[in-house]
HTML snippet that shows the backbone in 3Dmol.js (N, CA, C, O; Angstrom):
<script src="https://3Dmol.org/build/3Dmol-min.js"></script>
<div id="view" style="width:600px;height:400px;position:relative"></div>
<script>
const pdb = `
ATOM      1  N   UNK A   1       0.603  24.675  10.701  1.00  0.00           N
ATOM      2  CA  UNK A   1       0.946  24.134   9.413  1.00  0.00           C
ATOM      3  C   UNK A   1       1.711  22.808   9.484  1.00  0.00           C
ATOM      4  O   UNK A   1       1.654  22.039   8.524  1.00  0.00           O
ATOM      5  N   UNK A   2       2.419  22.507  10.570  1.00  0.00           N
ATOM      6  CA  UNK A   2       3.108  21.211  10.617  1.00  0.00           C
ATOM      7  C   UNK A   2       2.129  20.038  10.575  1.00  0.00           C
ATOM      8  O   UNK A   2       2.464  18.978  10.046  1.00  0.00           O
ATOM      9  N   UNK A   3       0.928  20.213  11.123  1.00  0.00           N
ATOM     10  CA  UNK A   3      -0.039  19.113  11.075  1.00  0.00           C
ATOM     11  C   UNK A   3      -0.508  18.864   9.645  1.00  0.00           C
ATOM     12  O   UNK A   3      -0.780  17.722   9.273  1.00  0.00           O
ATOM     13  N   UNK A   4      -0.603  19.913   8.847  1.00  0.00           N
ATOM     14  CA  UNK A   4      -0.989  19.745   7.446  1.00  0.00           C
ATOM     15  C   UNK A   4       0.082  18.961   6.695  1.00  0.00           C
ATOM     16  O   UNK A   4      -0.235  18.125   5.850  1.00  0.00           O
ATOM     17  N   UNK A   5       1.330  19.226   6.999  1.00  0.00           N
ATOM     18  CA  UNK A   5       2.428  18.498   6.357  1.00  0.00           C
ATOM     19  C   UNK A   5       2.396  17.026   6.745  1.00  0.00           C
ATOM     20  O   UNK A   5       2.608  16.153   5.903  1.00  0.00           O
ATOM     21  N   UNK A   6       2.133  16.750   8.017  1.00  0.00           N
ATOM     22  CA  UNK A   6       2.091  15.363   8.488  1.00  0.00           C
ATOM     23  C   UNK A   6       0.922  14.624   7.861  1.00  0.00           C
ATOM     24  O   UNK A   6       1.085  13.499   7.389  1.00  0.00           O
ATOM     25  N   UNK A   7      -0.256  15.238   7.850  1.00  0.00           N
ATOM     26  CA  UNK A   7      -1.421  14.550   7.289  1.00  0.00           C
ATOM     27  C   UNK A   7      -1.269  14.356   5.778  1.00  0.00           C
ATOM     28  O   UNK A   7      -1.659  13.315   5.249  1.00  0.00           O
ATOM     29  N   UNK A   8      -0.711  15.336   5.088  1.00  0.00           N
ATOM     30  CA  UNK A   8      -0.486  15.186   3.647  1.00  0.00           C
ATOM     31  C   UNK A   8       0.553  14.107   3.361  1.00  0.00           C
ATOM     32  O   UNK A   8       0.400  13.335   2.414  1.00  0.00           O
ATOM     33  N   UNK A   9       1.605  14.047   4.171  1.00  0.00           N
ATOM     34  CA  UNK A   9       2.633  13.010   4.006  1.00  0.00           C
ATOM     35  C   UNK A   9       2.057  11.627   4.284  1.00  0.00           C
ATOM     36  O   UNK A   9       2.356  10.673   3.567  1.00  0.00           O
ATOM     37  N   UNK A  10       1.245  11.520   5.308  1.00  0.00           N
ATOM     38  CA  UNK A  10       0.617  10.238   5.625  1.00  0.00           C
ATOM     39  C   UNK A  10      -0.343   9.804   4.523  1.00  0.00           C
ATOM     40  O   UNK A  10      -0.400   8.625   4.174  1.00  0.00           O
ATOM     41  N   UNK A  11      -1.084  10.741   3.985  1.00  0.00           N
ATOM     42  CA  UNK A  11      -1.984  10.439   2.878  1.00  0.00           C
ATOM     43  C   UNK A  11      -1.193   9.945   1.664  1.00  0.00           C
ATOM     44  O   UNK A  11      -1.585   8.965   1.029  1.00  0.00           O
ATOM     45  N   UNK A  12      -0.096  10.608   1.341  1.00  0.00           N
ATOM     46  CA  UNK A  12       0.745  10.186   0.215  1.00  0.00           C
ATOM     47  C   UNK A  12       1.338   8.806   0.456  1.00  0.00           C
ATOM     48  O   UNK A  12       1.389   7.987  -0.461  1.00  0.00           O
ATOM     49  N   UNK A  13       1.787   8.540   1.678  1.00  0.00           N
ATOM     50  CA  UNK A  13       2.321   7.220   2.010  1.00  0.00           C
ATOM     51  C   UNK A  13       1.267   6.140   1.819  1.00  0.00           C
ATOM     52  O   UNK A  13       1.561   5.069   1.289  1.00  0.00           O
ATOM     53  N   UNK A  14       0.036   6.418   2.251  1.00  0.00           N
ATOM     54  CA  UNK A  14      -1.033   5.436   2.117  1.00  0.00           C
ATOM     55  C   UNK A  14      -1.353   5.159   0.649  1.00  0.00           C
ATOM     56  O   UNK A  14      -1.663   4.024   0.289  1.00  0.00           O
ATOM     57  N   UNK A  15      -1.281   6.184  -0.198  1.00  0.00           N
ATOM     58  CA  UNK A  15      -1.518   5.959  -1.622  1.00  0.00           C
ATOM     59  C   UNK A  15      -0.381   5.146  -2.249  1.00  0.00           C
ATOM     60  O   UNK A  15      -0.631   4.323  -3.129  1.00  0.00           O
ATOM     61  N   UNK A  16       0.844   5.361  -1.816  1.00  0.00           N
ATOM     62  CA  UNK A  16       1.962   4.552  -2.302  1.00  0.00           C
ATOM     63  C   UNK A  16       1.788   3.111  -1.849  1.00  0.00           C
ATOM     64  O   UNK A  16       1.992   2.184  -2.633  1.00  0.00           O
ATOM     65  N   UNK A  17       1.415   2.917  -0.597  1.00  0.00           N
ATOM     66  CA  UNK A  17       1.183   1.565  -0.074  1.00  0.00           C
ATOM     67  C   UNK A  17       0.032   0.895  -0.819  1.00  0.00           C
ATOM     68  O   UNK A  17       0.082  -0.304  -1.095  1.00  0.00           O
ATOM     69  N   UNK A  18      -0.986   1.653  -1.138  1.00  0.00           N
ATOM     70  CA  UNK A  18      -2.109   1.138  -1.915  1.00  0.00           C
ATOM     71  C   UNK A  18      -1.633   0.676  -3.286  1.00  0.00           C
ATOM     72  O   UNK A  18      -2.070  -0.365  -3.775  1.00  0.00           O
ATOM     73  N   UNK A  19      -0.759   1.427  -3.898  1.00  0.00           N
ATOM     74  CA  UNK A  19      -0.204   1.037  -5.191  1.00  0.00           C
ATOM     75  C   UNK A  19       0.596  -0.255  -5.083  1.00  0.00           C
ATOM     76  O   UNK A  19       0.520  -1.109  -5.967  1.00  0.00           O
ATOM     77  N   UNK A  20       1.358  -0.403  -4.013  1.00  0.00           N
ATOM     78  CA  UNK A  20       2.119  -1.637  -3.806  1.00  0.00           C
ATOM     79  C   UNK A  20       1.194  -2.839  -3.650  1.00  0.00           C
ATOM     80  O   UNK A  20       1.493  -3.925  -4.148  1.00  0.00           O
ATOM     81  N   UNK A  21       0.089  -2.651  -2.970  1.00  0.00           N
ATOM     82  CA  UNK A  21      -0.880  -3.740  -2.796  1.00  0.00           C
ATOM     83  C   UNK A  21      -1.486  -4.125  -4.147  1.00  0.00           C
ATOM     84  O   UNK A  21      -1.645  -5.311  -4.436  1.00  0.00           O
ATOM     85  N   UNK A  22      -1.821  -3.151  -4.963  1.00  0.00           N
ATOM     86  CA  UNK A  22      -2.392  -3.440  -6.275  1.00  0.00           C
ATOM     87  C   UNK A  22      -1.382  -4.185  -7.146  1.00  0.00           C
ATOM     88  O   UNK A  22      -1.747  -5.136  -7.836  1.00  0.00           O
ATOM     89  N   UNK A  23      -0.122  -3.765  -7.121  1.00  0.00           N
ATOM     90  CA  UNK A  23       0.913  -4.464  -7.889  1.00  0.00           C
ATOM     91  C   UNK A  23       1.061  -5.888  -7.387  1.00  0.00           C
ATOM     92  O   UNK A  23       1.178  -6.818  -8.185  1.00  0.00           O
ATOM     93  N   UNK A  24       1.058  -6.066  -6.089  1.00  0.00           N
ATOM     94  CA  UNK A  24       1.184  -7.413  -5.501  1.00  0.00           C
ATOM     95  C   UNK A  24       0.032  -8.311  -5.940  1.00  0.00           C
ATOM     96  O   UNK A  24       0.248  -9.482  -6.254  1.00  0.00           O
ATOM     97  N   UNK A  25      -1.173  -7.785  -5.967  1.00  0.00           N
ATOM     98  CA  UNK A  25      -2.338  -8.561  -6.383  1.00  0.00           C
ATOM     99  C   UNK A  25      -2.243  -8.915  -7.870  1.00  0.00           C
ATOM    100  O   UNK A  25      -2.535 -10.044  -8.262  1.00  0.00           O
ATOM    101  N   UNK A  26      -1.836  -7.957  -8.685  1.00  0.00           N
ATOM    102  CA  UNK A  26      -1.702  -8.230 -10.117  1.00  0.00           C
ATOM    103  C   UNK A  26      -0.617  -9.269 -10.396  1.00  0.00           C
ATOM    104  O   UNK A  26      -0.754 -10.077 -11.315  1.00  0.00           O
ATOM    105  N   UNK A  27       0.451  -9.253  -9.616  1.00  0.00           N
ATOM    106  CA  UNK A  27       1.523 -10.228  -9.811  1.00  0.00           C
ATOM    107  C   UNK A  27       1.074 -11.644  -9.469  1.00  0.00           C
ATOM    108  O   UNK A  27       1.641 -12.610  -9.979  1.00  0.00           O
ATOM    109  N   UNK A  28       0.074 -11.780  -8.621  1.00  0.00           N
ATOM    110  CA  UNK A  28      -0.447 -13.115  -8.304  1.00  0.00           C
ATOM    111  C   UNK A  28      -1.126 -13.767  -9.499  1.00  0.00           C
ATOM    112  O   UNK A  28      -1.279 -14.988  -9.533  1.00  0.00           O
ATOM    113  N   UNK A  29      -1.531 -12.975 -10.470  1.00  0.00           N
ATOM    114  CA  UNK A  29      -2.193 -13.526 -11.649  1.00  0.00           C
ATOM    115  C   UNK A  29      -1.201 -14.177 -12.614  1.00  0.00           C
ATOM    116  O   UNK A  29      -1.600 -14.969 -13.468  1.00  0.00           O
ATOM    117  N   UNK A  30       0.094 -13.848 -12.487  1.00  0.00           N
ATOM    118  CA  UNK A  30       1.108 -14.364 -13.400  1.00  0.00           C
ATOM    119  C   UNK A  30       2.230 -15.047 -12.624  1.00  0.00           C
ATOM    120  O   UNK A  30       3.360 -14.557 -12.629  1.00  0.00           O
ATOM    121  N   UNK A  31       1.949 -16.166 -11.960  1.00  0.00           N
ATOM    122  CA  UNK A  31       2.966 -16.784 -11.102  1.00  0.00           C
ATOM    123  C   UNK A  31       4.061 -17.525 -11.868  1.00  0.00           C
ATOM    124  O   UNK A  31       5.067 -17.898 -11.264  1.00  0.00           O
ATOM    125  N   UNK A  32       3.906 -17.750 -13.162  1.00  0.00           N
ATOM    126  CA  UNK A  32       4.879 -18.557 -13.891  1.00  0.00           C
ATOM    127  C   UNK A  32       6.032 -17.744 -14.473  1.00  0.00           C
ATOM    128  O   UNK A  32       7.032 -18.329 -14.891  1.00  0.00           O
ATOM    129  N   UNK A  33       5.928 -16.436 -14.514  1.00  0.00           N
ATOM    130  CA  UNK A  33       7.005 -15.605 -15.058  1.00  0.00           C
ATOM    131  C   UNK A  33       8.052 -15.412 -13.969  1.00  0.00           C
ATOM    132  O   UNK A  33       7.738 -14.964 -12.866  1.00  0.00           O
ATOM    133  N   UNK A  34       9.294 -15.754 -14.285  1.00  0.00           N
ATOM    134  CA  UNK A  34      10.360 -15.839 -13.278  1.00  0.00           C
ATOM    135  C   UNK A  34      10.635 -14.497 -12.585  1.00  0.00           C
ATOM    136  O   UNK A  34      10.703 -14.462 -11.357  1.00  0.00           O
ATOM    137  N   UNK A  35      10.792 -13.418 -13.311  1.00  0.00           N
ATOM    138  CA  UNK A  35      11.155 -12.154 -12.672  1.00  0.00           C
ATOM    139  C   UNK A  35      10.024 -11.611 -11.818  1.00  0.00           C
ATOM    140  O   UNK A  35      10.268 -10.845 -10.885  1.00  0.00           O
ATOM    141  N   UNK A  36       8.804 -11.990 -12.118  1.00  0.00           N
ATOM    142  CA  UNK A  36       7.678 -11.530 -11.303  1.00  0.00           C
ATOM    143  C   UNK A  36       7.692 -12.186  -9.925  1.00  0.00           C
ATOM    144  O   UNK A  36       7.229 -11.594  -8.950  1.00  0.00           O
ATOM    145  N   UNK A  37       8.218 -13.399  -9.840  1.00  0.00           N
ATOM    146  CA  UNK A  37       8.325 -14.060  -8.537  1.00  0.00           C
ATOM    147  C   UNK A  37       9.274 -13.301  -7.622  1.00  0.00           C
ATOM    148  O   UNK A  37       9.050 -13.237  -6.413  1.00  0.00           O
ATOM    149  N   UNK A  38      10.322 -12.731  -8.181  1.00  0.00           N
ATOM    150  CA  UNK A  38      11.261 -11.950  -7.372  1.00  0.00           C
ATOM    151  C   UNK A  38      10.603 -10.675  -6.857  1.00  0.00           C
ATOM    152  O   UNK A  38      10.792 -10.302  -5.699  1.00  0.00           O
ATOM    153  N   UNK A  39       9.838 -10.013  -7.702  1.00  0.00           N
ATOM    154  CA  UNK A  39       9.152  -8.785  -7.279  1.00  0.00           C
ATOM    155  C   UNK A  39       8.085  -9.111  -6.246  1.00  0.00           C
ATOM    156  O   UNK A  39       7.944  -8.406  -5.247  1.00  0.00           O
ATOM    157  N   UNK A  40       7.337 -10.175  -6.486  1.00  0.00           N
ATOM    158  CA  UNK A  40       6.302 -10.582  -5.529  1.00  0.00           C
ATOM    159  C   UNK A  40       6.935 -11.007  -4.213  1.00  0.00           C
ATOM    160  O   UNK A  40       6.372 -10.757  -3.147  1.00  0.00           O
ATOM    161  N   UNK A  41       8.097 -11.647  -4.275  1.00  0.00           N
ATOM    162  CA  UNK A  41       8.802 -12.027  -3.050  1.00  0.00           C
ATOM    163  C   UNK A  41       9.259 -10.813  -2.256  1.00  0.00           C
ATOM    164  O   UNK A  41       9.334 -10.865  -1.028  1.00  0.00           O
ATOM    165  N   UNK A  42       9.565  -9.723  -2.947  1.00  0.00           N
ATOM    166  CA  UNK A  42       9.942  -8.480  -2.275  1.00  0.00           C
ATOM    167  C   UNK A  42       8.721  -7.789  -1.671  1.00  0.00           C
ATOM    168  O   UNK A  42       8.791  -7.256  -0.564  1.00  0.00           O
ATOM    169  N   UNK A  43       7.604  -7.798  -2.397  1.00  0.00           N
ATOM    170  CA  UNK A  43       6.397  -7.096  -1.932  1.00  0.00           C
ATOM    171  C   UNK A  43       5.616  -7.875  -0.887  1.00  0.00           C
ATOM    172  O   UNK A  43       4.899  -7.284  -0.080  1.00  0.00           O
ATOM    173  N   UNK A  44       5.747  -9.172  -0.896  1.00  0.00           N
ATOM    174  CA  UNK A  44       4.964 -10.008   0.013  1.00  0.00           C
ATOM    175  C   UNK A  44       5.154  -9.643   1.485  1.00  0.00           C
ATOM    176  O   UNK A  44       4.155  -9.461   2.180  1.00  0.00           O
ATOM    177  N   UNK A  45       6.384  -9.526   1.998  1.00  0.00           N
ATOM    178  CA  UNK A  45       6.519  -9.168   3.421  1.00  0.00           C
ATOM    179  C   UNK A  45       6.047  -7.749   3.742  1.00  0.00           C
ATOM    180  O   UNK A  45       5.769  -7.429   4.898  1.00  0.00           O
ATOM    181  N   UNK A  46       5.957  -6.912   2.727  1.00  0.00           N
ATOM    182  CA  UNK A  46       5.514  -5.532   2.948  1.00  0.00           C
ATOM    183  C   UNK A  46       3.989  -5.447   2.982  1.00  0.00           C
ATOM    184  O   UNK A  46       3.423  -4.724   3.803  1.00  0.00           O
ATOM    185  N   UNK A  47       3.327  -6.181   2.094  1.00  0.00           N
ATOM    186  CA  UNK A  47       1.876  -6.037   1.947  1.00  0.00           C
ATOM    187  C   UNK A  47       1.064  -7.094   2.685  1.00  0.00           C
ATOM    188  O   UNK A  47      -0.069  -6.827   3.084  1.00  0.00           O
ATOM    189  N   UNK A  48       1.618  -8.284   2.875  1.00  0.00           N
ATOM    190  CA  UNK A  48       0.848  -9.369   3.482  1.00  0.00           C
ATOM    191  C   UNK A  48       0.394  -9.118   4.915  1.00  0.00           C
ATOM    192  O   UNK A  48      -0.702  -9.552   5.268  1.00  0.00           O
ATOM    193  N   UNK A  49       1.175  -8.438   5.769  1.00  0.00           N
ATOM    194  CA  UNK A  49       0.637  -8.196   7.124  1.00  0.00           C
ATOM    195  C   UNK A  49      -0.683  -7.424   7.115  1.00  0.00           C
ATOM    196  O   UNK A  49      -1.586  -7.725   7.896  1.00  0.00           O
ATOM    197  N   UNK A  50      -0.794  -6.438   6.237  1.00  0.00           N
ATOM    198  CA  UNK A  50      -2.061  -5.693   6.145  1.00  0.00           C
ATOM    199  C   UNK A  50      -3.157  -6.553   5.524  1.00  0.00           C
ATOM    200  O   UNK A  50      -4.287  -6.560   6.012  1.00  0.00           O
ATOM    201  N   UNK A  51      -2.836  -7.276   4.456  1.00  0.00           N
ATOM    202  CA  UNK A  51      -3.840  -8.107   3.800  1.00  0.00           C
ATOM    203  C   UNK A  51      -4.298  -9.253   4.691  1.00  0.00           C
ATOM    204  O   UNK A  51      -5.454  -9.669   4.611  1.00  0.00           O
ATOM    205  N   UNK A  52      -3.415  -9.767   5.535  1.00  0.00           N
ATOM    206  CA  UNK A  52      -3.780 -10.880   6.427  1.00  0.00           C
ATOM    207  C   UNK A  52      -4.840 -10.483   7.446  1.00  0.00           C
ATOM    208  O   UNK A  52      -5.589 -11.334   7.924  1.00  0.00           O
ATOM    209  N   UNK A  53      -4.908  -9.211   7.778  1.00  0.00           N
ATOM    210  CA  UNK A  53      -5.962  -8.738   8.684  1.00  0.00           C
ATOM    211  C   UNK A  53      -7.327  -9.049   8.089  1.00  0.00           C
ATOM    212  O   UNK A  53      -8.229  -9.500   8.794  1.00  0.00           O
ATOM    213  N   UNK A  54      -7.478  -8.810   6.804  1.00  0.00           N
ATOM    214  CA  UNK A  54      -8.767  -9.027   6.142  1.00  0.00           C
ATOM    215  C   UNK A  54      -8.959 -10.487   5.758  1.00  0.00           C
ATOM    216  O   UNK A  54     -10.092 -10.966   5.699  1.00  0.00           O
ATOM    217  N   UNK A  55      -7.880 -11.193   5.499  1.00  0.00           N
ATOM    218  CA  UNK A  55      -7.983 -12.615   5.168  1.00  0.00           C
ATOM    219  C   UNK A  55      -8.439 -13.431   6.375  1.00  0.00           C
ATOM    220  O   UNK A  55      -8.985 -14.523   6.216  1.00  0.00           O
ATOM    221  N   UNK A  56      -8.220 -12.909   7.573  1.00  0.00           N
ATOM    222  CA  UNK A  56      -8.582 -13.658   8.772  1.00  0.00           C
ATOM    223  C   UNK A  56     -10.097 -13.753   8.959  1.00  0.00           C
ATOM    224  O   UNK A  56     -10.577 -14.695   9.589  1.00  0.00           O
ATOM    225  N   UNK A  57     -10.861 -12.788   8.421  1.00  0.00           N
ATOM    226  CA  UNK A  57     -12.307 -12.876   8.601  1.00  0.00           C
ATOM    227  C   UNK A  57     -13.096 -12.907   7.288  1.00  0.00           C
ATOM    228  O   UNK A  57     -14.326 -12.917   7.314  1.00  0.00           O
ATOM    229  N   UNK A  58     -12.412 -12.922   6.149  1.00  0.00           N
ATOM    230  CA  UNK A  58     -13.078 -13.112   4.866  1.00  0.00           C
ATOM    231  C   UNK A  58     -12.463 -14.343   4.210  1.00  0.00           C
ATOM    232  O   UNK A  58     -11.373 -14.256   3.643  1.00  0.00           O
ATOM    233  N   UNK A  59     -13.146 -15.496   4.278  1.00  0.00           N
ATOM    234  CA  UNK A  59     -12.567 -16.710   3.694  1.00  0.00           C
ATOM    235  C   UNK A  59     -12.618 -16.665   2.169  1.00  0.00           C
ATOM    236  O   UNK A  59     -13.492 -16.014   1.596  1.00  0.00           O
ATOM    237  N   UNK A  60     -11.685 -17.353   1.509  1.00  0.00           N
ATOM    238  CA  UNK A  60     -11.735 -17.427   0.043  1.00  0.00           C
ATOM    239  C   UNK A  60     -12.997 -18.154  -0.424  1.00  0.00           C
ATOM    240  O   UNK A  60     -13.418 -19.139   0.183  1.00  0.00           O
ATOM    241  N   UNK A  61     -13.578 -17.669  -1.483  1.00  0.00           N
ATOM    242  CA  UNK A  61     -14.785 -18.274  -2.044  1.00  0.00           C
ATOM    243  C   UNK A  61     -14.417 -19.000  -3.334  1.00  0.00           C
ATOM    244  O   UNK A  61     -14.122 -18.366  -4.347  1.00  0.00           O
ATOM    245  N   UNK A  62     -14.436 -20.306  -3.293  1.00  0.00           N
ATOM    246  CA  UNK A  62     -14.107 -21.089  -4.470  1.00  0.00           C
ATOM    247  C   UNK A  62     -12.698 -20.863  -4.972  1.00  0.00           C
ATOM    248  O   UNK A  62     -12.462 -20.889  -6.180  1.00  0.00           O
ATOM    249  N   UNK A  63     -11.760 -20.641  -4.073  1.00  0.00           N
ATOM    250  CA  UNK A  63     -10.370 -20.392  -4.464  1.00  0.00           C
ATOM    251  C   UNK A  63     -10.094 -18.947  -4.820  1.00  0.00           C
ATOM    252  O   UNK A  63      -8.959 -18.609  -5.157  1.00  0.00           O
ATOM    253  N   UNK A  64     -11.092 -18.084  -4.756  1.00  0.00           N
ATOM    254  CA  UNK A  64     -10.928 -16.669  -5.079  1.00  0.00           C
ATOM    255  C   UNK A  64     -10.867 -15.861  -3.784  1.00  0.00           C
ATOM    256  O   UNK A  64     -11.805 -15.871  -2.987  1.00  0.00           O
ATOM    257  N   UNK A  65      -9.753 -15.165  -3.589  1.00  0.00           N
ATOM    258  CA  UNK A  65      -9.552 -14.374  -2.378  1.00  0.00           C
ATOM    259  C   UNK A  65     -10.114 -12.971  -2.602  1.00  0.00           C
ATOM    260  O   UNK A  65      -9.547 -12.183  -3.360  1.00  0.00           O
ATOM    261  N   UNK A  66     -11.220 -12.666  -1.946  1.00  0.00           N
ATOM    262  CA  UNK A  66     -11.866 -11.368  -2.095  1.00  0.00           C
ATOM    263  C   UNK A  66     -11.444 -10.357  -1.037  1.00  0.00           C
ATOM    264  O   UNK A  66     -11.862  -9.200  -1.084  1.00  0.00           O
ATOM    265  N   UNK A  67     -10.628 -10.778  -0.092  1.00  0.00           N
ATOM    266  CA  UNK A  67     -10.230  -9.877   0.989  1.00  0.00           C
ATOM    267  C   UNK A  67      -9.441  -8.655   0.509  1.00  0.00           C
ATOM    268  O   UNK A  67      -9.571  -7.600   1.131  1.00  0.00           O
ATOM    269  N   UNK A  68      -8.630  -8.725  -0.555  1.00  0.00           N
ATOM    270  CA  UNK A  68      -7.942  -7.506  -1.002  1.00  0.00           C
ATOM    271  C   UNK A  68      -8.886  -6.396  -1.445  1.00  0.00           C
ATOM    272  O   UNK A  68      -8.528  -5.221  -1.373  1.00  0.00           O
ATOM    273  N   UNK A  69     -10.074  -6.746  -1.897  1.00  0.00           N
ATOM    274  CA  UNK A  69     -11.023  -5.710  -2.305  1.00  0.00           C
ATOM    275  C   UNK A  69     -11.398  -4.847  -1.107  1.00  0.00           C
ATOM    276  O   UNK A  69     -11.383  -3.618  -1.189  1.00  0.00           O
ATOM    277  N   UNK A  70     -11.732  -5.489  -0.001  1.00  0.00           N
ATOM    278  CA  UNK A  70     -12.068  -4.747   1.214  1.00  0.00           C
ATOM    279  C   UNK A  70     -10.851  -4.022   1.762  1.00  0.00           C
ATOM    280  O   UNK A  70     -10.962  -2.892   2.237  1.00  0.00           O
ATOM    281  N   UNK A  71      -9.687  -4.664   1.698  1.00  0.00           N
ATOM    282  CA  UNK A  71      -8.457  -4.044   2.198  1.00  0.00           C
ATOM    283  C   UNK A  71      -8.138  -2.772   1.419  1.00  0.00           C
ATOM    284  O   UNK A  71      -7.752  -1.763   2.008  1.00  0.00           O
ATOM    285  N   UNK A  72      -8.296  -2.816   0.116  1.00  0.00           N
ATOM    286  CA  UNK A  72      -8.041  -1.629  -0.712  1.00  0.00           C
ATOM    287  C   UNK A  72      -9.074  -0.543  -0.411  1.00  0.00           C
ATOM    288  O   UNK A  72      -8.723   0.632  -0.313  1.00  0.00           O
ATOM    289  N   UNK A  73     -10.324  -0.921  -0.267  1.00  0.00           N
ATOM    290  CA  UNK A  73     -11.376   0.048   0.037  1.00  0.00           C
ATOM    291  C   UNK A  73     -11.105   0.767   1.355  1.00  0.00           C
ATOM    292  O   UNK A  73     -11.224   1.989   1.432  1.00  0.00           O
ATOM    293  N   UNK A  74     -10.743   0.017   2.388  1.00  0.00           N
ATOM    294  CA  UNK A  74     -10.474   0.615   3.701  1.00  0.00           C
ATOM    295  C   UNK A  74      -9.255   1.534   3.633  1.00  0.00           C
ATOM    296  O   UNK A  74      -9.274   2.636   4.180  1.00  0.00           O
ATOM    297  N   UNK A  75      -8.206   1.084   2.968  1.00  0.00           N
ATOM    298  CA  UNK A  75      -6.995   1.902   2.859  1.00  0.00           C
ATOM    299  C   UNK A  75      -7.262   3.179   2.067  1.00  0.00           C
ATOM    300  O   UNK A  75      -6.746   4.243   2.408  1.00  0.00           O
ATOM    301  N   UNK A  76      -8.053   3.074   1.029  1.00  0.00           N
ATOM    302  CA  UNK A  76      -8.399   4.244   0.237  1.00  0.00           C
ATOM    303  C   UNK A  76      -9.248   5.222   1.049  1.00  0.00           C
ATOM    304  O   UNK A  76      -9.072   6.435   0.941  1.00  0.00           O
ATOM    305  N   UNK A  77     -10.149   4.707   1.843  1.00  0.00           N
ATOM    306  CA  UNK A  77     -10.982   5.545   2.698  1.00  0.00           C
ATOM    307  C   UNK A  77     -10.136   6.297   3.722  1.00  0.00           C
ATOM    308  O   UNK A  77     -10.333   7.492   3.937  1.00  0.00           O
ATOM    309  N   UNK A  78      -9.204   5.603   4.346  1.00  0.00           N
ATOM    310  CA  UNK A  78      -8.325   6.247   5.326  1.00  0.00           C
ATOM    311  C   UNK A  78      -7.440   7.294   4.668  1.00  0.00           C
ATOM    312  O   UNK A  78      -7.224   8.367   5.231  1.00  0.00           O
ATOM    313  N   UNK A  79      -6.921   6.991   3.472  1.00  0.00           N
ATOM    314  CA  UNK A  79      -6.091   7.965   2.764  1.00  0.00           C
ATOM    315  C   UNK A  79      -6.892   9.209   2.394  1.00  0.00           C
ATOM    316  O   UNK A  79      -6.383  10.327   2.478  1.00  0.00           O
ATOM    317  N   UNK A  80      -8.141   9.016   1.986  1.00  0.00           N
ATOM    318  CA  UNK A  80      -8.999  10.169   1.666  1.00  0.00           C
ATOM    319  C   UNK A  80      -9.281  11.009   2.911  1.00  0.00           C
ATOM    320  O   UNK A  80      -9.317  12.237   2.833  1.00  0.00           O
ATOM    321  N   UNK A  81      -9.479  10.363   4.048  1.00  0.00           N
ATOM    322  CA  UNK A  81      -9.718  11.109   5.282  1.00  0.00           C
ATOM    323  C   UNK A  81      -8.510  11.967   5.642  1.00  0.00           C
ATOM    324  O   UNK A  81      -8.661  13.131   6.011  1.00  0.00           O
ATOM    325  N   UNK A  82      -7.316  11.395   5.535  1.00  0.00           N
ATOM    326  CA  UNK A  82      -6.109  12.164   5.829  1.00  0.00           C
ATOM    327  C   UNK A  82      -5.881  13.236   4.775  1.00  0.00           C
ATOM    328  O   UNK A  82      -5.432  14.335   5.102  1.00  0.00           O
ATOM    329  N   UNK A  83      -6.180  12.940   3.531  1.00  0.00           N
ATOM    330  CA  UNK A  83      -6.027  13.946   2.473  1.00  0.00           C
ATOM    331  C   UNK A  83      -6.998  15.109   2.654  1.00  0.00           C
ATOM    332  O   UNK A  83      -6.657  16.256   2.363  1.00  0.00           O
ATOM    333  N   UNK A  84      -8.203  14.819   3.134  1.00  0.00           N
ATOM    334  CA  UNK A  84      -9.178  15.859   3.377  1.00  0.00           C
ATOM    335  C   UNK A  84      -8.845  16.729   4.579  1.00  0.00           C
ATOM    336  O   UNK A  84      -9.239  17.894   4.638  1.00  0.00           O
ATOM    337  N   UNK A  85      -8.112  16.158   5.545  1.00  0.00           N
ATOM    338  CA  UNK A  85      -7.720  16.915   6.732  1.00  0.00           C
ATOM    339  C   UNK A  85      -6.614  17.921   6.414  1.00  0.00           C
ATOM    340  O   UNK A  85      -6.478  18.939   7.094  1.00  0.00           O
ATOM    341  N   UNK A  86      -5.837  17.633   5.390  1.00  0.00           N
ATOM    342  CA  UNK A  86      -4.714  18.512   5.044  1.00  0.00           C
ATOM    343  C   UNK A  86      -5.216  19.662   4.247  1.00  0.00           C
ATOM    344  O   UNK A  86      -4.435  20.527   3.851  1.00  0.00           O
TER     345      UNK A  86
END
`;
const viewer = $3Dmol.createViewer("view");
viewer.addModel(pdb, "pdb");
viewer.setStyle({}, {cartoon: {color: "spectrum"}});
viewer.zoomTo();
viewer.render();
</script>
């Protein structure tokens, strides 16, 4: 049973991290609101290392960064795998 607890905890952590990534992406749409810059500044060091993995091989198309779509898909897939193991 300890492995079920670990896999369930890891799955929950991945879903929380996924939520942080979604919030970070949404905050990029509103860069002019002052308090959002503070939140984005807090989330950036947490989420950017993971997002940079996908940004390294998916270039922006016309100024639109599509790498978070793949990053979210992969993270969601991994979270589902861990959730299914528990």
